[in-house]
Every structure is written in structure tokens, then in C-alpha cells.
Backbone as a printed PyTorch tensor [residue, N CA C, xyz], in Angstrom:
tensor([[[-24.1840, -49.9010,  33.0420],
         [-23.9400, -49.5220,  31.7700],
         [-23.6850, -47.0460,  31.8690]],

        [[-24.9300, -46.9620,  32.7440],
         [-24.2920, -45.6850,  32.7450],
         [-22.9940, -45.1970,  33.1900]],

        [[-23.0520, -46.1370,  34.2740],
         [-20.9560, -45.8760,  34.9140],
         [-19.9710, -45.9980,  33.8070]],

        [[-20.0910, -46.6720,  33.1130],
         [-19.2290, -46.4650,  31.9880],
         [-19.3220, -45.3720,  30.8840]],

        [[-20.0630, -44.7610,  30.4810],
         [-21.2340, -43.3130,  29.9060],
         [-20.3240, -42.3480,  30.6960]],

        [[-20.2200, -42.4390,  31.6540],
         [-20.0390, -41.1040,  32.7690],
         [-18.5330, -41.4640,  32.3490]],

        [[-17.9260, -42.3880,  33.0480],
         [-16.4550, -42.7880,  33.0310],
         [-15.8780, -42.4280,  31.5390]],

        [[-16.8550, -42.4500,  30.1510],
         [-16.2280, -42.4730,  29.5140],
         [-16.5370, -40.7900,  28.8170]],

        [[-17.2760, -40.4860,  29.2880],
         [-17.2810, -38.5310,  29.4610],
         [-16.3650, -37.6630,  30.1790]],

        [[-16.1800, -38.7470,  31.0990],
         [-15.2910, -37.7420,  32.4740],
         [-13.3640, -38.0720,  31.6970]],

        [[-13.7190, -39.3150,  31.0540],
         [-12.2410, -39.5300,  30.6920],
         [-12.0870, -38.3200,  29.0960]],

        [[-13.1320, -37.8940,  28.3290],
         [-13.2860, -37.5170,  27.1510],
         [-13.0170, -35.8090,  27.7660]],

        [[-13.4360, -35.5060,  28.9920],
         [-13.2140, -34.1850,  29.5260],
         [-11.8880, -34.1120,  29.9760]],

        [[-11.5530, -34.4120,  30.4700],
         [ -9.9360, -34.3590,  31.4860],
         [ -9.0470, -34.4710,  30.1580]],

        [[ -9.0180, -35.2250,  29.1290],
         [ -8.2680, -35.0320,  27.2750],
         [ -9.0030, -33.7780,  27.0550]],

        [[ -9.8950, -33.3330,  26.8030],
         [ -9.8530, -32.3160,  25.7080],
         [ -9.4840, -30.8910,  27.1400]],

        [[ -9.4140, -30.8630,  28.9750],
         [ -9.2560, -29.9070,  28.8290],
         [ -7.4890, -30.2910,  29.1270]],

        [[ -7.2990, -30.9460,  29.0960],
         [ -5.8800, -31.0330,  29.6390],
         [ -5.0550, -30.5370,  27.4290]],

        [[ -5.5620, -30.9160,  26.9620],
         [ -5.6000, -30.3110,  25.4560],
         [ -5.4350, -28.9940,  24.9700]],

        [[ -6.8650, -28.0330,  25.9280],
         [ -6.7000, -26.8760,  25.9990],
         [ -5.8020, -26.2750,  26.3640]],

        [[ -5.4620, -26.7410,  27.8190],
         [ -4.4000, -26.2720,  28.5790],
         [ -2.7900, -26.5240,  28.0010]],

        [[ -2.3650, -27.6520,  27.5780],
         [ -1.2750, -27.6940,  26.3880],
         [ -1.1660, -26.4850,  25.2850]],

        [[ -2.1000, -26.3830,  24.8240],
         [ -2.3120, -25.1650,  23.7950],
         [ -2.7500, -23.4580,  24.0120]],

        [[ -2.2960, -23.2530,  25.2790],
         [ -2.1370, -22.1280,  25.5460],
         [ -1.1840, -20.9270,  25.1780]],

        [[ -1.4660, -19.6370,  24.6200],
         [  0.1480, -19.1740,  23.9180],
         [  0.5700, -19.1600,  25.1160]],

        [[  2.1420, -18.7420,  24.0320],
         [  2.9760, -18.7220,  24.4880],
         [  3.8620, -17.4920,  24.7650]],

        [[  4.5860, -17.0220,  25.1060],
         [  4.7520, -16.0560,  25.7270],
         [  7.0280, -16.3990,  25.5470]],

        [[  6.9660, -15.2880,  25.1080],
         [  8.0210, -15.1810,  24.6350],
         [  9.1920, -13.4570,  25.0640]],

        [[  9.8830, -13.6840,  26.1320],
         [ 10.2400, -12.6210,  26.1560],
         [ 11.4050, -12.0110,  25.5410]],

        [[ 11.6840, -10.6780,  24.8190],
         [ 12.5830, -10.2200,  24.0130],
         [ 13.3630,  -9.2330,  24.4820]],

        [[ 14.5370,  -8.5990,  24.3900],
         [ 15.1350,  -7.5110,  24.2210],
         [ 13.9390,  -5.8880,  23.8650]],

        [[ 13.4170,  -5.4080,  23.9070],
         [ 12.8840,  -4.1430,  24.0160],
         [ 13.3410,  -3.2800,  23.1150]],

        [[ 14.7110,  -3.2880,  22.8560],
         [ 14.9410,  -2.5170,  21.6560],
         [ 14.7630,  -3.3210,  20.3030]],

        [[ 14.7260,  -4.2250,  20.1500],
         [ 14.2040,  -5.2860,  19.2680],
         [ 13.0840,  -5.0960,  18.2420]],

        [[ 14.8170,  -4.4960,  16.7280],
         [ 12.9550,  -5.0290,  16.3590],
         [ 12.3220,  -5.7620,  15.1660]],

        [[ 10.6200,  -5.3410,  15.6450],
         [  9.7660,  -7.1440,  15.5220],
         [  8.1930,  -6.0990,  14.7890]],

        [[  8.1690,  -6.2530,  13.6400],
         [  6.4470,  -6.0420,  12.7460],
         [  6.0570,  -6.9970,  12.2880]],

        [[  4.6750,  -7.0530,  13.1640],
         [  4.5440,  -8.6840,  12.9790],
         [  2.2020,  -8.4570,  12.2900]],

        [[  2.4630,  -7.1580,  11.9490],
         [  1.3110,  -6.2920,  10.9740],
         [  1.8470,  -5.6510,  10.0630]],

        [[  2.7840,  -5.2750,  10.2080],
         [  3.2230,  -4.1290,   9.4680],
         [  2.9730,  -2.3510,   9.0650]],

        [[  1.7830,  -2.7580,  10.6790],
         [  1.4730,  -1.3690,  11.0430],
         [  2.0950,  -0.0800,  11.7850]],

        [[  2.2750,   0.6900,  11.7710],
         [  2.9860,   1.7700,  13.1400],
         [  3.2590,   1.1250,  14.3850]],

        [[  4.4730,   1.2110,  14.1830],
         [  4.3500,   0.2520,  15.9480],
         [  6.0010,   1.2340,  16.6250]],

        [[  6.0780,   0.8480,  17.4310],
         [  7.6370,   1.5850,  18.4830],
         [  8.6990,   0.9520,  17.8900]],

        [[  9.4550,   0.5040,  16.7420],
         [  9.8950,   1.1390,  16.1940],
         [ 10.2850,   1.5730,  15.2310]],

        [[  8.8140,   1.9890,  14.7680],
         [  8.7630,   2.8220,  14.0190],
         [  8.6360,   4.7160,  14.6330]],

        [[  8.0340,   4.8190,  15.7780],
         [  8.4050,   5.7770,  16.5850],
         [ 10.1310,   6.3650,  17.4830]],

        [[ 10.4550,   5.0610,  17.2120],
         [ 11.3950,   5.9400,  18.1160],
         [ 12.4970,   6.0930,  17.0980]],

        [[ 12.3240,   5.0520,  15.6380],
         [ 13.0110,   5.7250,  14.5660],
         [ 13.0020,   7.1910,  13.9290]],

        [[ 11.6540,   7.9130,  13.7750],
         [ 11.1730,   8.8980,  13.4830],
         [ 11.5520,   9.5200,  14.2330]],

        [[ 11.3270,   9.6490,  15.4500],
         [ 12.3970,  10.3690,  16.3550],
         [ 13.1430,  10.6560,  16.2800]],

        [[ 14.1990,  10.0720,  16.4130],
         [ 15.7190,  10.2390,  16.0670],
         [ 16.1190,  10.8520,  14.4330]],

        [[ 15.1010,  10.5460,  13.6550],
         [ 15.5390,  10.8720,  12.5120],
         [ 15.0870,  12.1420,  12.3840]],

        [[ 14.1510,  12.2950,  12.6680],
         [ 13.2530,  14.0200,  13.1500],
         [ 14.5130,  15.1510,  13.8750]],

        [[ 14.4770,  14.7420,  15.0440],
         [ 15.6140,  15.0760,  15.8530],
         [ 17.1260,  15.7020,  15.3390]],

        [[ 17.8050,  14.9070,  14.5180],
         [ 18.9440,  14.8570,  13.5630],
         [ 18.4110,  16.4470,  12.2300]],

        [[ 17.7810,  15.5420,  11.7240],
         [ 16.8460,  16.4280,  11.0250],
         [ 16.9930,  18.0920,  11.2010]],

        [[ 16.4970,  18.1740,  12.3870],
         [ 16.0510,  19.5490,  13.2340],
         [ 17.2480,  20.2600,  13.2270]],

        [[ 18.8040,  19.3280,  13.6590],
         [ 18.9720,  20.1770,  14.2040],
         [ 20.2700,  20.5050,  13.6300]],

        [[ 20.0430,  19.6000,  12.1490],
         [ 21.2320,  20.2450,  10.7610],
         [ 20.1270,  21.4730,  10.2980]],

        [[ 19.3700,  21.7830,  10.6480],
         [ 18.9640,  22.7020,  10.0060],
         [ 19.2940,  24.8320,  11.3340]],

        [[ 19.7560,  25.8370,  10.3120],
         [ 20.5800,  27.0520,  11.0890],
         [ 19.4460,  27.4910,  11.6870]],

        [[ 18.0950,  26.9720,  12.8980],
         [ 17.1260,  28.1900,  13.6530],
         [ 17.9240,  28.1110,  14.8830]],

        [[ 18.9410,  26.5820,  15.1800],
         [ 19.8580,  26.4180,  16.6180],
         [ 20.8260,  27.2630,  16.7530]],

        [[ 21.3880,  27.5010,  15.3160],
         [ 23.1250,  28.1310,  15.5080],
         [ 22.5010,  28.9200,  16.1160]],

        [[ 21.6020,  29.7380,  14.8900],
         [ 20.6640,  31.3600,  15.0610],
         [ 20.1060,  31.3820,  15.9730]],

        [[ 19.6350,  31.1620,  17.0020],
         [ 18.8880,  31.5690,  18.3810],
         [ 19.8140,  31.5570,  19.1710]],

        [[ 20.6150,  30.5990,  19.0690],
         [ 21.9550,  30.1820,  20.4730],
         [ 22.5770,  31.6120,  20.0660]],

        [[ 23.1600,  32.2820,  18.6150],
         [ 24.0950,  33.2400,  17.9840],
         [ 23.2450,  34.6390,  19.0560]],

        [[ 22.0570,  34.4860,  19.1280],
         [ 21.3210,  35.6980,  19.1140],
         [ 20.6820,  36.0900,  20.6770]],

        [[ 20.0080,  34.6020,  21.4840],
         [ 19.9440,  35.0320,  22.1690],
         [ 21.0150,  34.3330,  23.9780]],

        [[ 23.0160,  34.0120,  23.4340],
         [ 23.6640,  33.3020,  23.6850],
         [ 22.7610,  32.6340,  25.0210]],

        [[ 22.1050,  31.3370,  25.2260],
         [ 21.9590,  30.0650,  25.8220],
         [ 21.0530,  29.4630,  24.4380]],

        [[ 20.8010,  27.8740,  25.2290],
         [ 19.8960,  26.5470,  24.2610],
         [ 18.4270,  27.5000,  24.3670]],

        [[ 17.8640,  27.1390,  23.1790],
         [ 16.0630,  27.3640,  23.6560],
         [ 15.5640,  26.0070,  24.1080]],

        [[ 13.8910,  27.2010,  24.2180],
         [ 13.2010,  26.3400,  25.1380],
         [ 12.1060,  25.5700,  24.0290]],

        [[ 11.8400,  24.8270,  24.2380],
         [ 11.0290,  24.2560,  23.7480],
         [  9.4850,  22.7450,  24.0730]],

        [[  8.7760,  23.3150,  24.3520],
         [  7.1770,  22.4590,  24.6520],
         [  6.6180,  21.9190,  23.0950]],

        [[  6.1800,  20.7560,  23.3970],
         [  5.5600,  20.4550,  21.8920],
         [  4.0560,  20.1290,  22.0410]],

        [[  3.4080,  20.2460,  21.7630],
         [  1.3440,  21.1470,  20.6850],
         [  1.3810,  20.1960,  20.8840]],

        [[  0.1890,  19.9710,  19.7270],
         [ -0.5860,  18.2920,  19.5860],
         [  0.8560,  18.3230,  18.3860]],

        [[  0.4380,  16.4270,  18.4070],
         [  0.6070,  15.2340,  17.0630],
         [ -0.3330,  15.1460,  16.5370]],

        [[ -1.0020,  15.1870,  15.6760],
         [ -2.4870,  14.4980,  14.9890],
         [ -2.3480,  13.3750,  15.0370]],

        [[ -3.1000,  12.2960,  14.9700],
         [ -2.9200,  10.7690,  14.3380],
         [ -4.1680,  10.9600,  13.1290]],

        [[ -3.8760,  11.4210,  11.7780],
         [ -4.2450,  11.2850,  10.9060],
         [ -4.7400,  10.1110,   9.6850]],

        [[ -4.3960,   8.8240,  10.2280],
         [ -5.0910,   7.5700,   9.5750],
         [ -5.9070,   7.2630,   9.7850]],

        [[ -6.3040,   5.8660,   9.6350],
         [ -7.5210,   5.4800,   9.7950],
         [ -7.4110,   4.1500,  11.0910]],

        [[ -6.0460,   4.2510,  11.7700],
         [ -5.4640,   2.9730,  13.1760],
         [ -5.3880,   3.6920,  13.7250]],

        [[ -5.2440,   2.5680,  15.1020],
         [ -4.8940,   3.7440,  16.3580],
         [ -3.6270,   3.2530,  16.4450]],

        [[ -2.9570,   5.2180,  16.7620],
         [ -1.3830,   5.4960,  16.9970],
         [ -1.8360,   6.3150,  18.0820]],

        [[ -0.4290,   5.2340,  19.1020],
         [ -0.8470,   5.9560,  20.2110],
         [  0.2460,   7.2330,  19.8290]],

        [[  0.1940,   8.1880,  19.4400],
         [  0.6490,   9.3330,  19.1340],
         [  1.2260,  10.3620,  20.6470]],

        [[  1.1350,   9.6210,  22.3850],
         [  1.5760,  10.6650,  23.3530],
         [  2.6670,   9.5420,  23.4270]],

        [[  3.1690,   7.8710,  22.5960],
         [  3.9890,   6.9270,  23.1960],
         [  5.4440,   8.2690,  22.0560]],

        [[  4.2580,   8.6880,  20.6340],
         [  5.9420,   8.8870,  19.6160],
         [  5.9000,  10.4910,  20.5810]],

        [[  5.3650,  11.4190,  21.1070],
         [  5.9510,  12.5230,  21.6070],
         [  6.5020,  12.4490,  23.0860]],

        [[  6.7610,  11.3180,  23.5610],
         [  8.0270,  10.6900,  24.1400],
         [  9.8780,  10.8450,  24.0270]],

        [[  8.9440,   9.9680,  22.5840],
         [ 10.1880,   9.8190,  22.3120],
         [ 10.8520,  10.2550,  21.6250]],

        [[ 10.1530,  12.3460,  21.0390],
         [ 10.0470,  12.9870,  20.5680],
         [ 11.0600,  13.6150,  21.6940]],

        [[ 10.4630,  14.2020,  23.1870],
         [ 10.7880,  14.6080,  23.8190],
         [ 11.9340,  14.1470,  25.1510]],

        [[ 12.2590,  12.5570,  24.4970],
         [ 13.8390,  11.9200,  25.0270],
         [ 14.7980,  12.1060,  24.1720]],

        [[ 14.6000,  11.4870,  22.7750],
         [ 15.3980,  12.8780,  21.9890],
         [ 16.1380,  13.9010,  21.9510]],

        [[ 14.8650,  15.2190,  22.0470],
         [ 15.8430,  16.2390,  22.1180],
         [ 16.1920,  16.5370,  23.5660]],

        [[ 16.0790,  15.8430,  24.5900],
         [ 16.2930,  16.2130,  26.3770],
         [ 17.4360,  15.5460,  26.1490]],

        [[ 18.0930,  14.2820,  25.4020],
         [ 19.1880,  13.5850,  25.3630],
         [ 20.3070,  14.3270,  24.7620]],

        [[ 19.7130,  14.8050,  23.9020],
         [ 20.5360,  15.8470,  22.8330],
         [ 21.5860,  16.6990,  23.7600]],

        [[ 20.7060,  17.3560,  24.4410],
         [ 21.3490,  17.7810,  25.0020],
         [ 21.9760,  19.8480,  24.5310]],

        [[ 21.2940,  19.7930,  23.6640],
         [ 20.9420,  21.0390,  22.7880],
         [ 20.1580,  21.8420,  23.0410]],

        [[ 18.5450,  21.6460,  23.7050],
         [ 17.7700,  21.9770,  24.0590],
         [ 17.2320,  22.3410,  25.3500]],

        [[ 16.4050,  22.4220,  25.7760],
         [ 15.6600,  22.5490,  27.5380],
         [ 14.0570,  22.6480,  26.5770]],

        [[ 13.8490,  21.4600,  26.9660],
         [ 12.0320,  20.7770,  26.7840],
         [ 10.8950,  22.1110,  28.2380]],

        [[  9.9690,  22.0230,  28.4870],
         [  8.8950,  22.9080,  28.9140],
         [  7.5750,  21.5290,  29.3480]],

        [[  7.9960,  21.5000,  30.3900],
         [  6.1010,  20.9250,  30.5820],
         [  5.7510,  21.2260,  29.4970]],

        [[  4.4930,  20.1170,  29.7200],
         [  3.1330,  20.4260,  28.4830],
         [  1.8710,  20.8390,  29.1730]],

        [[  1.0060,  21.1730,  28.4990],
         [ -0.1760,  22.0990,  28.9850],
         [ -0.4850,  21.3070,  30.2480]],

        [[ -0.6260,  20.0630,  29.9900],
         [ -1.6410,  18.6350,  31.2020],
         [ -0.9220,  18.6210,  32.0600]],

        [[  0.8560,  18.9840,  31.7670],
         [  2.1150,  18.5110,  33.3710],
         [  1.5590,  19.8970,  33.9260]],

        [[  1.7610,  20.9540,  33.5200],
         [  1.5350,  22.4600,  33.7380],
         [  0.4570,  21.9990,  35.0880]],

        [[ -0.7500,  21.9010,  34.2460],
         [ -1.5780,  22.1670,  35.1450],
         [ -1.8820,  21.3500,  36.5620]],

        [[ -0.4950,  19.6220,  36.4310],
         [ -1.5350,  19.4070,  38.1210],
         [  0.4600,  20.3510,  38.2100]],

        [[  1.0220,  20.1080,  37.5770],
         [  2.9270,  21.0910,  38.8740],
         [  1.8060,  22.4800,  39.6520]],

        [[  0.9410,  22.9260,  38.4480],
         [  0.7400,  23.8150,  39.6960],
         [ -1.1280,  24.4390,  40.5660]],

        [[ -0.6360,  23.1870,  40.6180],
         [ -1.8910,  23.3530,  41.2780],
         [ -1.0210,  21.7880,  42.6590]],

        [[ -0.3540,  21.2360,  42.3110],
         [  0.9200,  21.0770,  43.3140],
         [  1.9170,  22.7820,  44.1620]],

        [[  1.4800,  23.8910,  43.4030],
         [  2.4250,  24.9090,  43.7070],
         [  1.6560,  24.8570,  44.9410]],

        [[  0.6840,  25.5350,  44.2110],
         [ -1.1480,  25.6850,  45.1370],
         [ -1.1770,  25.1740,  46.3850]],

        [[ -1.0300,  23.9100,  46.5880],
         [ -1.5210,  22.9500,  47.3460],
         [  0.3490,  24.0530,  48.5240]],

        [[  1.5740,  23.6470,  48.4430],
         [  2.3550,  23.9330,  48.5700],
         [  2.2220,  24.9950,  49.8290]],

        [[  1.7310,  26.1110,  49.6190],
         [  1.9000,  27.6380,  49.2850],
         [  1.1450,  27.6320,  50.3460]],

        [[ -0.2970,  26.4210,  50.6740],
         [ -1.0600,  26.2370,  52.2310],
         [ -0.5710,  25.1810,  53.0870]],

        [[ -0.0900,  24.9350,  52.0730],
         [  0.6060,  23.2780,  53.5170],
         [  2.3030,  23.1740,  53.7760]],

        [[  2.4910,  23.4510,  52.5310],
         [  3.8810,  22.9500,  53.3060],
         [  4.9040,  23.8570,  54.0170]],

        [[  5.9120,  23.2270,  55.1480],
         [  6.9090,  23.9240,  55.8910],
         [  7.3420,  25.6210,  55.0820]],

        [[  7.6310,  26.0960,  56.1160],
         [  7.8800,  27.7990,  55.3550],
         [  8.9090,  27.2670,  54.7660]],

        [[  9.4620,  28.6400,  54.3190],
         [ 11.2250,  27.6720,  52.8010],
         [ 11.1640,  26.8450,  52.2670]],

        [[ 10.4120,  26.2270,  52.3870],
         [ 10.6370,  25.2700,  51.2430],
         [  9.0990,  25.2080,  50.5850]],

        [[  8.5580,  25.9120,  50.6200],
         [  7.0510,  25.7990,  49.6980],
         [  7.7400,  27.0990,  48.0740]],

        [[  7.4100,  25.7020,  46.8370],
         [  7.7280,  26.3530,  45.1660],
         [  6.9390,  28.1540,  45.2430]],

        [[  7.9420,  29.1190,  45.2200],
         [  6.8070,  30.2690,  44.4990],
         [  6.0670,  29.7600,  42.6350]],

        [[  4.9630,  30.9500,  43.1870],
         [  4.3500,  31.2560,  41.8840],
         [  4.5930,  31.8750,  41.3280]],

        [[  4.1650,  31.9470,  39.8370],
         [  4.8410,  32.9560,  38.5750],
         [  6.4340,  33.4020,  38.7330]],

        [[  7.0550,  31.9320,  38.7820],
         [  8.2220,  31.6080,  38.0750],
         [  8.7560,  30.6550,  37.0440]],

        [[  7.4230,  30.6620,  36.2420],
         [  8.0740,  29.2940,  35.1580],
         [  8.9000,  30.1050,  34.3890]],

        [[  8.9230,  29.4120,  33.0320],
         [  9.7750,  29.2960,  32.1280],
         [  9.2710,  29.5040,  31.1680]],

        [[  9.1400,  30.5680,  30.1620],
         [  8.4090,  30.1980,  29.1280],
         [  9.1910,  29.6730,  28.1720]],

        [[  8.1310,  28.6780,  27.2790],
         [  8.9730,  28.3410,  25.8100],
         [  9.5450,  29.6820,  24.7600]],

        [[ 10.3580,  28.8140,  23.7430],
         [ 10.5020,  30.0560,  23.2530],
         [  9.7360,  29.2750,  21.4290]],

        [[  9.9330,  28.0320,  21.4800],
         [  9.6750,  27.2930,  19.7300],
         [  7.8620,  26.3190,  20.8480]],

        [[  7.5690,  25.8620,  19.7720],
         [  6.3580,  24.8150,  19.8000],
         [  6.6850,  24.1500,  18.8190]],

        [[  6.6650,  22.4110,  18.6130],
         [  6.6140,  21.7320,  18.4590],
         [  5.4740,  21.2720,  17.8560]],

        [[  5.1810,  20.3930,  16.6680],
         [  3.8820,  20.0330,  16.5000],
         [  3.8670,  19.5210,  15.4600]],

        [[  2.6330,  18.2570,  15.2960],
         [  2.4090,  17.8930,  13.8720],
         [  1.9760,  16.6480,  13.1530]],

        [[  1.6730,  16.0810,  12.9150],
         [  0.9210,  15.2550,  12.4150],
         [  1.0570,  14.2650,  11.4990]],

        [[  0.9680,  12.5170,  12.2690],
         [  0.4880,  11.5230,  11.2160],
         [  0.1580,  11.4020,  10.1820]],

        [[  0.0400,  10.7340,   8.9270],
         [ -0.8240,  10.6160,   7.7290],
         [ -0.4210,   8.8580,   7.3480]],

        [[ -1.3630,   8.3200,   6.2500],
         [ -1.1230,   7.3990,   6.2910],
         [ -2.1520,   7.2580,   4.3880]],

        [[ -1.3220,   5.8030,   3.9600],
         [ -2.0320,   5.5800,   3.0000],
         [ -1.6210,   3.8510,   2.9020]],

        [[ -3.0890,   4.0260,   2.2670],
         [ -3.1210,   1.9520,   2.1070],
         [ -3.3300,   1.5250,   1.0570]],

        [[ -3.0460,   0.7290,   0.5000],
         [ -3.7040,   0.1250,  -1.0030],
         [ -2.5240,  -1.7050,  -1.0030]],

        [[ -3.3880,  -2.1810,  -1.5150],
         [ -3.2660,  -4.1110,  -1.7920],
         [ -3.7830,  -3.7750,  -2.7820]],

        [[ -3.6280,  -5.7060,  -2.9210],
         [ -3.9950,  -6.2360,  -4.2240],
         [ -4.4910,  -8.0170,  -3.6750]],

        [[ -4.2450,  -8.8740,  -3.8190],
         [ -4.6220,  -9.6540,  -3.3570],
         [ -3.6900, -11.0020,  -3.0460]],

        [[ -2.1840, -10.2240,  -3.0240],
         [ -0.7570, -10.6200,  -2.6390],
         [ -0.6100, -10.1530,  -1.6440]],

        [[ -0.6390,  -9.1060,  -1.6210],
         [ -0.0130,  -7.7720,  -0.8740],
         [ -1.0290,  -7.0450,  -0.4970]],

        [[ -0.4150,  -6.3180,   0.7530],
         [ -0.4460,  -4.4900,   0.8650],
         [  0.7060,  -3.1970,   1.4100]],

        [[  0.3840,  -2.1910,   0.3570],
         [  1.0060,  -1.2970,   1.0430],
         [  0.7490,  -0.8260,   2.1010]],

        [[  1.4200,   0.0960,   3.2680],
         [  1.1540,   0.5730,   4.2530],
         [  2.2930,   1.8250,   4.1490]],

        [[  1.3860,   2.9020,   4.0350],
         [  2.4150,   4.0260,   3.9970],
         [  2.6080,   5.0030,   4.6290]],

        [[  2.4840,   5.8410,   5.8440],
         [  3.2750,   6.5230,   6.3840],
         [  4.2660,   7.1150,   5.9950]],

        [[  3.3490,   9.2600,   6.6390],
         [  4.1450,  10.3730,   6.3620],
         [  3.5440,  10.9580,   7.3580]],

        [[  5.0030,  11.2750,   8.2800],
         [  4.7050,  12.1440,   9.7660],
         [  6.0760,  13.7280,   8.4850]],

        [[  4.8400,  14.5720,   9.4050],
         [  5.2450,  16.1010,   9.3690],
         [  5.2210,  16.6720,  11.4510]],

        [[  6.3120,  17.3560,  11.2240],
         [  6.7960,  18.2710,  12.2060],
         [  6.8510,  19.7930,  11.9720]],

        [[  6.2240,  20.6540,  12.6280],
         [  6.7080,  21.5330,  12.7010],
         [  7.5120,  22.5640,  13.5940]],

        [[  8.1670,  23.2460,  13.8860],
         [  9.5120,  24.0810,  14.8120],
         [  8.5720,  25.8330,  14.7340]],

        [[  7.8580,  26.0900,  15.6930],
         [  7.1110,  26.9890,  15.2890],
         [  7.8610,  28.1640,  16.9450]],

        [[  8.4760,  29.6890,  16.3280],
         [  8.4860,  30.6210,  17.1020],
         [  7.5870,  31.2870,  18.1800]],

        [[  7.1590,  30.6810,  19.0230],
         [  6.2170,  31.7110,  20.0300],
         [  5.9880,  33.1100,  19.9530]],

        [[  6.9480,  33.3020,  19.2950],
         [  6.8370,  35.1120,  19.9810],
         [  6.9060,  35.7930,  18.7840]],

        [[  7.2750,  35.1930,  17.2140],
         [  6.7050,  35.5420,  16.0370],
         [  5.8330,  35.0090,  15.1490]],

        [[  5.3610,  33.5810,  16.2730],
         [  4.4480,  32.6110,  15.0220],
         [  5.2720,  32.4460,  13.7460]],

        [[  6.5320,  32.5100,  13.0820],
         [  7.4880,  32.3320,  11.8250],
         [  8.0230,  30.9040,  12.1330]],

        [[  7.8350,  29.9340,  11.2970],
         [  8.3270,  28.5280,  11.6150],
         [  9.4590,  28.2260,  10.8860]],

        [[  9.8430,  27.9890,  12.0210],
         [ 11.6720,  27.7340,  10.8730],
         [ 12.1740,  26.7560,  11.0240]],

        [[ 11.3990,  25.5710,  10.9890],
         [ 11.8070,  24.6390,  10.8560],
         [ 10.1660,  23.2970,  10.6930]],

        [[ 10.8870,  22.5830,   9.0870],
         [  9.6280,  21.5230,   8.9100],
         [ 10.2690,  19.8700,   8.5290]],

        [[ 10.1990,  19.4240,   9.2320],
         [ 10.7980,  18.1200,   8.8280],
         [  9.6210,  17.4490,   8.5730]],

        [[  9.9450,  16.2870,   7.7960],
         [  8.6910,  15.0870,   6.7720],
         [ 10.0950,  13.5660,   7.2010]],

        [[  9.1650,  12.3330,   7.0600],
         [  9.6580,  11.4350,   6.8030],
         [  8.5010,  10.2610,   6.6100]],

        [[  9.0810,   9.5190,   5.5940],
         [  8.3470,   8.5130,   4.8400],
         [  9.0070,   7.4910,   5.3650]],

        [[  7.5500,   6.2300,   6.1080],
         [  7.9690,   4.6960,   5.9720],
         [  6.9180,   4.1390,   4.9910]],

        [[  7.3910,   3.0770,   3.8480],
         [  6.4890,   2.1600,   3.0950],
         [  6.7200,   0.6070,   3.6290]],

        [[  6.2320,   0.6520,   3.8950],
         [  6.5490,  -1.2160,   4.0730],
         [  5.4610,  -2.3440,   3.0500]],

        [[  6.0540,  -3.4810,   3.3030],
         [  4.5580,  -3.7550,   2.2260],
         [  4.7120,  -5.1580,   2.7330]],

        [[  3.5860,  -5.4680,   3.0440],
         [  2.9700,  -6.8460,   3.0770],
         [  2.5400,  -7.8040,   2.7400]],

        [[  3.3390,  -9.5720,   2.5890],
         [  3.0600, -10.6310,   1.7610],
         [  1.8170, -10.5990,   2.6700]],

        [[  0.5720, -11.3790,   2.1410],
         [ -1.0350, -12.0380,   1.8360],
         [  0.2080, -13.4200,   2.7130]],

        [[  0.8730, -13.8140,   2.0560],
         [  0.7440, -15.3720,   2.7080],
         [  1.1680, -15.2100,   4.2250]],

        [[  1.4960, -13.9210,   4.9180],
         [  1.6100, -14.8780,   6.2890],
         [  1.0460, -13.9250,   7.1750]],

        [[  0.0110, -12.9450,   6.2270],
         [ -0.7240, -11.8960,   6.9880],
         [ -1.5040, -11.3550,   5.8940]],

        [[ -2.8360, -11.7090,   6.9300],
         [ -4.3820, -11.6420,   6.1590],
         [ -5.3200,  -9.9470,   6.9910]],

        [[ -5.6190,  -9.5170,   6.0800],
         [ -7.1170,  -8.0270,   6.3050],
         [ -8.2690,  -8.7280,   7.1280]]])
């Protein structure tokens, strides 16, 4: 009797294990540029599209042509803080990198390393001064200063009823002349999404 019970238990355990193994997550690889929005929250597509639209808007302003006319060269830009003032976790670092890539790939401006990057690069130069072969170490005090700083913030408003949820994002960026403290451009991008509760629950 006990042998039958043990056998029955083992059979049940094995069937349960097989069912559990078969019901595991299924992963489908897709193109990284494909737009996917599962929750309605800020995602990689929002980050990329906002960066591209902000780029186009900033270059449509007169500050770029005015600077080139006065100085005879491309402006040098550095990105300052981009604050996340929403209630959700947003990787502002990813958004900043999307901004940097869009601006650099445009060929219209030159980007200067960020504050954290400069600390690391300066440490490398200091190390080279002590350990690198003569003639190969990079000189200190040869950094190129930025002309403008780009900074901004991401805000959000959420609203909901029993049937749907509204997700509204507003991204604001400012470009500041580092010598005069003048704001030469302000950009604003709004994103509004309605998420049906039939397929999504808060």
C-alpha cells in the first residue's frame, strides 16, 4: 500500500514539475528599433523620439547660426542635469545619451565630456604623466571648454478612471550660454498616452 502511495506521489510530483517547466517565460527577440509599449510608462521609444525632436527644434532656432557667424566655428555643448520629476523610475542617463548621440551625429555641434567623465579622464592623464613613455603622455591643462550647457527636466501627470488611465509627460530642455548665462533656446515636448484597463491594471 505504501509503495503505491509513494509511486503515486512521485508521479504527481513529476507531472507537476513538467507542467511548471513547460509554463516558463517565453522570450521573443525583436528589432531594437521596433516600437513596443506594454505599460504606457516612459520607455526607450519615448526617449529616442523626444531626443530627436528636441534636436530638430533647437537647430531651427537662431542661436546656432548666430554663434557660427560670430565665432566662425561650431559651438561646444555640454549636458548638465536632466531631472526626473515624475513619480516613476526613469533612466535619465539613457535619455541624456540619446540627446548626445543625436547632437553629435548631426555634425553641427561639438560635445564636451561631462563632469564625471572629465574626472576619469583627468585621472588617466595624471597617471600617464607618471607612467607613460616619453612623448606619448597627453598634456595637462589642454581641455576645450564648453560654450553652452543643455539641461532640463521630465515631468508627468497621471489620471485614471475605472476604464482607462492617462499618462502625460512633459519634457523641458534649456540651452544656456556659459559665458553670459543667457538662455538661448527652450524646448518642450509633450507625450500623452491612454492605457485601456481591459489589458492593463494599475
